[in-house]
N, C-alpha and C positions, 0 to 999 in steps of 0.2 A: 581573768577567768580562763578556764581551760578551753572554752569555745563560746561563741555568741552567734545569734541568728543573723544572717545577712539582711541588711536593711535596704529598703527602697526609699528614694527621695520623697515619694508621695504617701508613704505608709501612714504616718500620723495625720496627714491632711485628709485623706479619703475616709478614714475611720475615726471620727471625732468622739473619743470615748470619755471626754471630760464633762459631758452634760449630766444632768441629774439622773439618777437611776430610774425614776418613775416617769421618764420621758414618754414612754408608750401610753401611760395613763393620761398625761397632760395633753398630748397631741390628739388623743381620742375623745376627750371629754366633750360633752355637748356644748356648742357655741364657743369652743376653745379657739385659740388663735390659728393654729395650723389647719383646722378644718376649713378655714376660709383663706388661709394665707399660703400654704405650701402648694404652689403650682409651679414647680421648677422643672421644666421638661425641655423646652425648645432651646434653640440657638439662633443668634443673629447671623447676618450674612458673613461676618468675619469670625464666627465661632464664639461670640460672646454668650455666656449663660443668661437665660431669661428667667426672671422671678416675677410672678404675676400676683398682684393684690386684687382679688375679685371683689365684687359688690358685697358689702357687709355693713348694715346700718349701725351697729354698735361698735364699730372699729375704734372710735375715740375712747371707749371705756376700757380698752385693754391696758393692763398694767405695763409700766415702763420696763421692769426687769424681765417680764415674760416676753415682751416684744424684742428686747435685746437678745435674749437667749435664742429665740427663733431665727433672728437675722444672723446671729453667729453660726448657728447650725446650718442654715441654708447656704451661706457663703463658704463653708468648709467642705461641702460635698464635691464640687467640681474639681477637676485635676488642676495642678499648678499651672500648666500651660493655658488652660481655658480661663482660669481665674486671673491670670496675668493680662489677658486681653482686656478684661473689664466686664462688669455686669450691666445688664439692661433691665430696668425695673418698669413693669407695666402696671398702672393703677387704674382700675375701672371704677369711676365715680359718676356714672351717668345718672344715677338716681339719688345722689347725695347732695349735700350742701357745700358751699364754698368754705365755710368755717372748718368743717371736718376735713376737707381736702387740704386746706392750708396746714392744719395740725399734722396730718399724715406726712406732708412734704417736709415740714420742719423736723419731725422725728427721724425720717429717713436720712436727711442731709446731716443731721447731728450725730446719729448713732450707727450709720452703715459701716461695718468693720472692714470692708474690702474696697477694691478699686471700683468705684461706681462710674460707669462711662456715660450712661444716658438714662433719663427718666421720661417715660411716655405716659401722658395722662389723658384718659377719655373724660373730658370735662362734663359737668352736669348738663343734662338735656333739657331740663325745664328752662323756660325763657328767662325768668327772673334770675335764677341761679347761674344760668349761662352768662347773662350780662354781667352779674356781679363777679363771676370768675374771671371774665376777660379784663374787667377794669382793675380789680384788686391784684390780679396776677402781674399786670404791667407795673403796678406800684410797688409790689413786694417781691418781685422775682430775684432781686439781688440778695434777699435774706436767705435764700435756700442753699446757696453755695454749691449747687450741683446743676448740670445742664438739664433743663426741664423743657419739654415740648408739649404744648396743649394740642390735643387732637379732637376733632369734631365728630368723627364717625369711625366705624370699624374699617372703612375703606382707607382712611388715612393711616390707620395702624398697620394695615397690610402693606403699605408702601415702605414701612420700616422693617417689618418682620414678615416672613413668608407664612402663608396660612398653614403650611404643613408643620410649622413650628409652634402653633398656637392651639389652645384647647377649643372645644366646640362652643363654649359660651362666648368666646371672642371671635366667632366666625371661622375658626380654624377647623382642621380635619383630624386633629390629634385627640385620641380618646384618653381620658384620665380617670383613674379609679383611686380615690384617696385611701381606701382600705388596703388595696394591693401595694400602694407605695409605702404605707406604714409597715406592712408585713415584710417587704423587702428590706427596708432600713433596719428594722428590729432584728431580723435574722442575720443581716450583714454585720451589724455591730456586735451581736452575740458571738458570731464566728470569729471576728477580729479579736475580741476579748479572750476567746478560747485559745487562739493562736499565740497571743501574747503570754498568757499564763503557761501554756505548754513550753514556750521558749524559755521563760524564766525558770520553770521547774527543771528543765533539762540542764540549764546552766548551773543551778544549785547542785543537782546530782553529779554533774561533771566535776564541779569543784570538790565535792566530797570524795569522788574517786581519785582525783589528782592529789589530794592531801592525805590519802590513806597511807599509813605507815605499814610497810611490808613486814610481816612477822618472820621469825626464823624457826618456826615449828611446822612440821608437816601437817598435822591435824588442823592447826589454826589457819594455815594457808588454804586448805581444802574447804573449811567451813566458810571462810571469807569469800572465796570464789563462788560458792553455791549461793550465799545470801545476795551478793551483788548481781549475780546473773538473774536471780528471781526478780529483783527490783528493775533490772533492765528490761526483762520481758514484760513486766507490768507497764512500764513507760511505752514500750513499743505498741502494746494493745491500745493504750490511750491515743497514741499518735495515729494508729489505723482508724480509730473511731472518729478523730477530728478530720482526717482526710475524707472519710465517708460523709461526714456532715457537710463539708465544703462541696463535694460533688453533688449532693442532693440540692444544695442551695443553687448551684449552677443550673441544674435541671428546672428548678422552680422559676428562675429568672428567664430561662429559654421557653417556658411554657407557652406564651403567646405564639411563638414561631412554630412550636410543635403542633399546636391546634390548627393554625392557619399558615401553611408553608408560604403563602404569597405575602404575608405581612412581614414587617421588619421591626426591630427593636428601636425604641426612641433613644435619644442621646443619654438620658439619665439611666436607662436600663443597660446601655452599652458600657457606661462608666462603672456601674455596679458589677457587670460581668468581668470587666478588666480588673477591678479591685479584688474580686474573688480569685481570679487567676493568679494575681500577685501573691495573695495570702497563701494559696495552695503551693505556689512555687517556694515561698519563704519557709513554709512548713516542711516541704520535701528537702530543702537545703539544710534546715536544722536537723532533720532526721538523718540525712547523709553525714553531716559533720559529727553528730553524736555517734553514729555507727563506726566511723573511722576512729574516733577517740576511744570507743569501747574496745575495738580490736587491739589498739595499742595497749590499753590498760589490761585486757585479758592476756595478751602476750607477756606483759610484765609480770602478772600473777603466775602464769604458767612457768615463766623463767625462774621466779622465786621458788616455786614448788620443786623444780628440777634441781636448783641449787641446794635446797634443803636435803633432797634425796641424795645428792652427790656428797654433801657433808657427812651424812649418816653412813653411806657406804665407805667413804674414805676412812673414817674413824675405825670402822669395823675391820677393814682390810689391813690397816696399819697394826692393829692389835694382833691379828692373825699372823702377819708377817714376822712381827717381833717374837711371837711364840714359836714359830717355825725355826727361826735362827737360833733361839736358845736351846731347842731340842737337839740340835746337831753341833753342840759346842765341844764334845769330847771325841778323841780319836781312838780310845781303847788302850788297855795296858797289856793286851795279849793278842796273838794272831787270831784266836777264835772270836774275841770280842770285837776286834777290828773288822773281821769278816761279817759279823752280824750287823754292825753299824753300816757297813758298805751296802749290805742287802736292803736295809731299811731306806737308805738314801736312794737306792735304785728304784724301789717301789714308789717312793714319794715323787721322784722325777717323772715316772710314767704317768702318775695321776695328774701332776702339775696343776692341782686345784687352786692353790694360793696365787701362783704367778698368773694364771689365766684370769682370776677374779681381779687382781690388781690391774692387769692389762685392760680389762673391760671397764673398770672405773676410770682409768686414764683416758680411754677412748670416749667415755661419756662426758668427761670434763672438756676434752678438746672439741667435741660436738657442740657443747654449749657455747664455747668461745667462737666457733666458726658460724654458728647459726644466729648469733645476736651480737650487736655492737654495744649493748647496754651492760654486758657482763664486766664487772670490775676486774682489776689485775689479780685479786686474791685467788680466783679460780686457776689462773695460769700458774701462780706461785705454788698452789697446792698440788696441781698436776705435776709440776717440776719436782716438788718434794716427793710425791709418790713414785715418780719415775726413778728418782735417785734411790729410794728404798727398794724398788724392784730390782734395779741394777746391782745394788749392794747385796741383796738377797741372792740374786743369780750368781754373782761373783763368789759369795761366801759358800754357796752350795757347790760351785765348781771347784773352789779351792779345797773344800772339805773332801770332795771325791778324789781330788789329786793327792791330798795327804793320805787318805785311807788306802788308795791304790799303791802309793809309794810304800806305805807301811807293810802292805801285804807282800810286796815284791822285794822288800829290803833284804830278807835272808837269801833269796835267789840271786840277787845282784851281788851280795857279798861272796857267794860261792862262785860266781862266774867272773868275778873281777880279775882274778889272776889269769884266767883263760883269755879274757878280753885284752889284757895288757900284752900277753904273748902274741896274740893275733895282730895287735897294733904295731908291735915292734917288727914283726915279720913283714907287714905291709909297707912300712916305711923303708925297711932295708931292701925290699925287692922292687921299689918304685924306680923305673928307668929314668935316668936324668936327661937323656936326649929329648924326651917328650917335652919336658919343661923348657929346654933350650929352643926347640922349634916353636913353641907357643910364644916365647919371648921374642923370637925373631919375627913371628907374624905380627905381633903388636908393634915392634919397631918399624916394620914396613908400613903399617897403617898410619903411624905418627908421621913418618917421613912423607907419605902421600898427602896428609892433611896440611903439613907445612908448605909443601909445594903449591897446593891450591891457594893457600893464604898469600904466598908470594906473588902468584899469578894475579890474584884479585887486586893486590896493592899496586902492581904494575899497571893494570887497567885503569885504576883510579888516577894514577899519576899522569898517564897519557891523556885522559879526559880533561884533567885540570890544565895541562899545557895547551890543549886545543881551545879550551874556553878563554884562556889568557890571550892567545893569538886572535881569537874572534873579537874579544873586547878591544884589542889594540888596533884592529883593522880599520883603515879609513874608508868610509863609504863614498866620499867624493873628495876631489883634490882641494887643497887650500893654497890659494895663490897669494903670496905676499904682495902687498901693495904699499907703495910709498905714501906716507901720511900727507898727501896734498889735498886740499879741499876740492879741486876740480876733478880729482879721480873718482869722487863719489857719484858724479853724474855720468860717467862713462858707461856705455852699455857693456854688459857681460863681465863686469868686474865683481869679484868675490870679496866681501868684506866681513870679517868675523864669522866666516862660514855661512853667510846669507847672500844669496845671489840677488843683486839688484839689477833688474832689466827694464828697459823701456817698453818691452812687449807686454801689452795689457793682458794677453791671454796666458802668459806664463804664470805658474803658481810659485809662491814662496814656500820653500821646503819646510821651514820651521817658523811659525808666526811669532814675531816679537821675542826672539830669543836673545837674552842679554849675554854679554861677553863672558860673564862668570860661569853661566850654565854651559856655554859652548866649550870653554876651556876645560871644564870637568869632563865633557864627553870626548874631547880630542886626546890625541896621544901625548901624554905628559909623563915623563919618567918619575916625577915626584908624586903622582897619584898613588894612593895606597892600594894594596891588593884587595882590601875590603870594598872600596869604592868601585874598583873594576868589576868585582863579583856582582855588586848590586846593579851596575850598569848592564851587565850581561843578562841578569834576571829580568830587568825591565824590558830589554829587547825581546826576551822570550815571551813575556806577557803580551807585548805589543804584536809579536808575530802570531801568537794564538788568537788575539783579537781580530787581526786582519784576516787570517786564514778562515776562522769560523764565520766572519762576516761575509767573505766571498762565498763560502759554502752555503750560507743562509740565503743569500740573494739567488744563487743558482737553484736551490730547492724551491723557493717561492716561484721563480720563473717556470720551473718544471711543473709545479702544481697548476699554475694559471694556464699554461699552454696545454698540458696533458689532460686536465680535468675540466677547468672552467670554460676554456675555449671550445672543448668538445661538446659541451652542453648546447652550444649554438650550431653545431655541425648537423646538417639535415640527415646525413647518412647514419648518425648515431641516435636520432630521435626515437626510432622504434624501441631502442633498448632502455630508454628513460622511463621509469614508472610514473604513474599519474601523480603520486605524492611528491615527486621531485621536480615536476615541470614548473617552470617560472619561479623556481626557488633558488636561483644561483646566488642572489644577494644574501639569502638566509644561510646558505651552506658555507660560503666563503667570506661573508662579512665584508669588511673593507680591506681585504688582503691586497687587492690591486693598489690601493692607496699606499699601503705599507711598502709594497715592492717598489713603487715609483720613488718614494722618498729614499729608501736605502740604495737603490741602483743609481739614481741620478745625483744624489746629494751626499748622503751620509758616508757611503763607502769611499767616495773620492775625498771627502774631508778627512776621514781617518787616515788615508794613505799619505796625506801631507805631513803627518806626524810620525812617519816611519823612523826618521833619524833622531827624533827627540820625543821618545815615548812618554817621558815624564810630564809633558805638556798636554797630553791628550785630554785631560780634564776640561780644557777650554772648548774642545770640540763638543763635548756633551753639554756644557753650559750654553754654548751658542745655539744649539739646536734642541734644547730641552722642550721648547714650546711645540715643535713638530712631533716630538716623541709622545705627546699626549694622545696621538691617534690610536695608541694601543688600548686606551680605556674603552673606546668604541668597539674594538675587536673583542675584548674580554666581556663586555656587556652582551654581545651577540653570541658568545660561545655556548651558553646553555641551549639556545634555539638551534644552533648549528649541530651540536652533538645529538639533540633529540631527533632532528631530521636525518642525521647519519644513521642512527640506530634503526630508524624505520626502513631505510633503503640500502643498508650496507651489503645485503646479499644480492642486490640486483645485478643484471648482466652488464649494465653500463659501467659500473665501477670495476668489475672484473676485467672487462675488455680494455679499459684505460690503463689499469695496472699492468696488464699483460703487454701492452704496447710500450709502456715506459720501462718494463723489466724491473719493476720495484718489488722488493721482497716484503715491504711493509705496506699496509693499506693506507687509504687516504686519511683516516683519522689520526694516524701518527704524524702526518705532515700538517694537518690542521692545528696541531698542538705546538708547532714550531714557533710561531710568534710569541706565545705565552712563555715558552722556554727561553726565547731569546731575550726578552725584556728582563727576565730574572737573571740571565747569564751576565748581563752588563755589570750588575752590582758586585758579582763575585770577582770579575776581572778587575774592577776598580779597587776592590779591597786588596787584591794582590799587588796592584801597582802602588797603592798607598804604603803597603808593607815594605816595599823595596825602595821607597822614596822618602823615608823618614829623615827629617833634618834639612830637607831641601825646600826652597821657596815654593815650588810647584805643588807641594803637598796640600796647601790650603785650597787650591783650585780642585785638586783631586777629591778632597773631602767634601767640597761644595757640590761637585758633580755626583758623588755617591749619595749625598743627602737628597739631591733632587730626584735621582732614580728611585731611592727608597720612598720618597714622597709620592711618586707616580704609582708605585706598587701599593702603598697604603691607600691612595685615593681609589685605585681599582678595587681593592679588597673592601673598603667601606661602601663604595657604590654598589658592589654586588650584594652586600647585605641590605642596602637601602632600597634597591629595586625589588627585594623580596617581601617588602611590607605590603600587606593587604588590609583592606577595610578603612584606609584613611581617605576621607572624602575631599580634603583640601588639596592644595598644591604644595608639595614638599619643597619646591624651589623657593618659595617665599619665606621659608624658615631660616634661610641663610646657610652658610657652609657647615657641613657635618664635621664636628670637631673630634668626637669620641663615640664609641659604641662598645657595649659589653653586657654581660649577664649578671644579674643580682637577685638576691632574695629581698622581697618587699613586704612590709606590713603597712596597712593603710588605716587611718582613723579619720572619721568624719564627725564634726561637732554639730548637732542639731539642738539649738537652744542651749540648755545646760546639760545635755546628755551626750556623752561620747559613745559612738557605736563603731565596733570593729567590723570591717568588711568581711574578714575571714577569721578563722580561729587563730589565736596566737601561736598555737603549737604547729600550725601549718601555714607558713608564709607563701605568698605568691612568688612564682618564678617569673621574672620579667627581664626582657632585653631592653636596655635603655639606649636611646639615640640622642646625644647632646648636640643640638644645633646652636647657631649664634642667637636665635630668637626664641627657641622653644625646646622643651625636653619631652620626648615621646616615650611612653611606656608601651611595650609590645610583649606579646606572648609568643615564645618560640615554639614552633610546631615540629613534629617528628621529621627527620630527614628521610628521604626516599629516593629511589633511583640509583644510578651508577654514574661514576665519573662526574662531569659537570652537573648532571641532573641530580646528583646526591648533594643537594644544597638545602640549608634550612629556610623556612618561611616564617614570617612574623605577622601575627594578627594584631592590628592596632587596638589599644585599650584606652589610653588616656593621653592628653596633651596638656602640658603646663607651660604657660608663657613665661619666659625669663624675666619679663618686666613685672611679674606679679608674684614672684616667689622669693623666699629667703632660705638660708641654709644654716644648720647647726652642725658644727664640725664633729662633736663628740656626742654620741647617744648612750643611754644607760645600757649596761648589760654586756657590751662587747666592744672591743677597741676597733673592730672592723665595721662598725655601724656609724651612719650619720643620718641626719634628718633633713628633708626638704618639705617646706610648708608654705601655704599661701599667706599673703600679707595679713589677712584677718585671722589666721590660724584655724580656720574652719576645717581645713584639710591638712593632715600631717602624714607624710610618707617616711617610714623608717627603712633605710636602704642598707643592706649588708653586702659588702664586697667579699671577693674570694680571699683577699689578703689585705694586710694593712698598707702595703705599697700601692695596690690598686685603689684603695680608698683615698690615700693621700693625693694621688694623681687626679682623681675625679674632683675631690673637694677643691684642690688648687685651681683647676680649670674653671669650675663653676664660680668660685670667688673672683677669679680674674674677669669673667663675664659681668658679674654683678658690679664689680668696681668700675669697669668701663662704662656701664650704663649710668652709674652714679655720676661719674665725671662728665659724661655727655649731658645729663640733666643740669648739672651745675653750669656748664658752658652755655646751654640754652637760656638759663635764668639770667646770666650775666648779659647775654645778647639782648634779651628783652629789656633789661634795665637800661642798657645803653640806648636802645631805640626810644 
């Protein structure tokens, strides 16, 4: 269907429309069942609904079917949560006999259609009947199949149910009016039936609108739009009347509170009030969905009307253009006729009526294309065709003017041709040749100058190449040949294979675990090719850039910590610190001190040990990858830091610190340095990998790059994860976040044998999905606001699906980018559409991998239990 009403889980439960239509008559008739049975008002201590069977002498004479109908009706009124706790039945038989009491208990135990938690019986008060009740109850209590407690007095009853939850006939304080109860239920069910009928009629009307075939005639389109608009207005009037009826029902339910402000509504009235609110909300949502669909349909009809108008204008202007081109097909056979045709052409061009109309029709078609995405390609094709006709007409008119003008001037040109030839010969003969020679000399000078610049540039390149070769061949440390004796390996200060082996525990090994093949390639070897030397030079350049930027980074961090962070603890600077900044050093700088200590004391020194063997620097990143995780904490705090900076950026404290440090940039530029640094590493590693292809070290470099990219991805995912609002549980127990992304989602819920769409099919929900190891979260992305790090999306939690209770269908009908996620019972089915087929494949593969892993784990547990 084009749209459907949003459903509530308790919609059908709270409004039991399946009872007989003459319910009002049956429950109102004299000595009827509900006149003595419907006392459903109070609640137990844990919220259990209470149903009261008051004193009624002829209770045993009530028919079975009528008794069942009433029980079914009463148990369907409370909400799902209240009914799930279980019902409490109170039976007042103080003036009755044991036989009647026994029959009542048997009928209740056998026919009660819901969860019956407890039956409280006020036993007969007569001595004989009381004695018989005690004796026979003990003998037959197992026949009742429900928990039954016999009570001797109202005081015993009050120990189970508070007096405020009981009617006055049972010693309670609650006032009960059967007529008012029947009025409320009748009005409520009538309003629910009205809401259902309105929703169904809206769906039928929407389907008719969606299936309407668009005509290709202006008059037909106009009549269709008028007729459907009239029907829409009629439906809107009926919706307004239904909303008014619902509001009146709300006022009727609140009437006791309006009359007596000190009073309060009982639980049954509160549930009726909540049900009416839900119905009104569903009616409003249905009206909103229909309005949105009508706007789309009306726009479609308006577009159809404009297209028909465009077609009409197009045909008209094409005919006019053709007639205009045919009118100027002759050039005349005499000067007088040619002059006359030229004058007519001039007058036509001054009016420009045809060309202007054609231009207007083209603009109209282009406006249709730009204003709507539903216009097919035929409009663009027709606009192009009309544009070609216009250009052809313009060119033909221009050519015609040229031909006519040439015909008019033909005789004058013939008369003047001899004079022009004489003038031309004179000009050629009188042209001074030295001017041509000087021009040619100037051009030769320019060419010579250009060749000189080219030669100079080539010389510069050659000099640079020679310098780079010398740099590549330059030895950074001496190589001392050693006799191949075993004892020489233990001698202090001996160099072997370019590795210094020293007994001094404090000395550093210049290149960790460098094999001889790698060293030989880096040493001076005449057989090494020029290409390898060039790559070695490029690797050293990348390593130099890494070290230089690392040292500059450490210096900048130290400058910020000493020039800003330390000054926040300086008593002389305290008056300059605003109140919003006081005691906020940890918020402003995050864990910058921890980052500085790691880079200053450890990481920079480790990088320097790879100066002579830059291709092995990947090991350094792999060895300290765990410590680099500290950047996640800094990035998590960055939004808070930037928010605090924006509040206090203009304060005198920051200006004074910047002035002392002589910085041209503000503190915010330096607070961004750690984020820029962690992203800079992956760029440098990519360059190193580029210049290390074919070498053994490229594997370690690739692993280091993957680890750095993993940190960046973890930071990015966690920044999205902390933006989730409304989730009451602990996200940590859901396992590692594997993927996250935005999708279009359609949801279906199956209630009994009826499928209900949560939203209209033509308008899917836009959801951001977070795939964890143990659950899949559905969130709604909110609008981005703020600037910088504050301009970040937020996500409102909507739905959680446990990975242990779902299945997946890889291909969904209608689109290759769709797949389905469903609960094991298929009560809930979510159709998910990715932005591309590649994104869909990645998500489906990851979810299938999780589900397969769960299946293998379950199989392993089963085998373990069998072994046990």
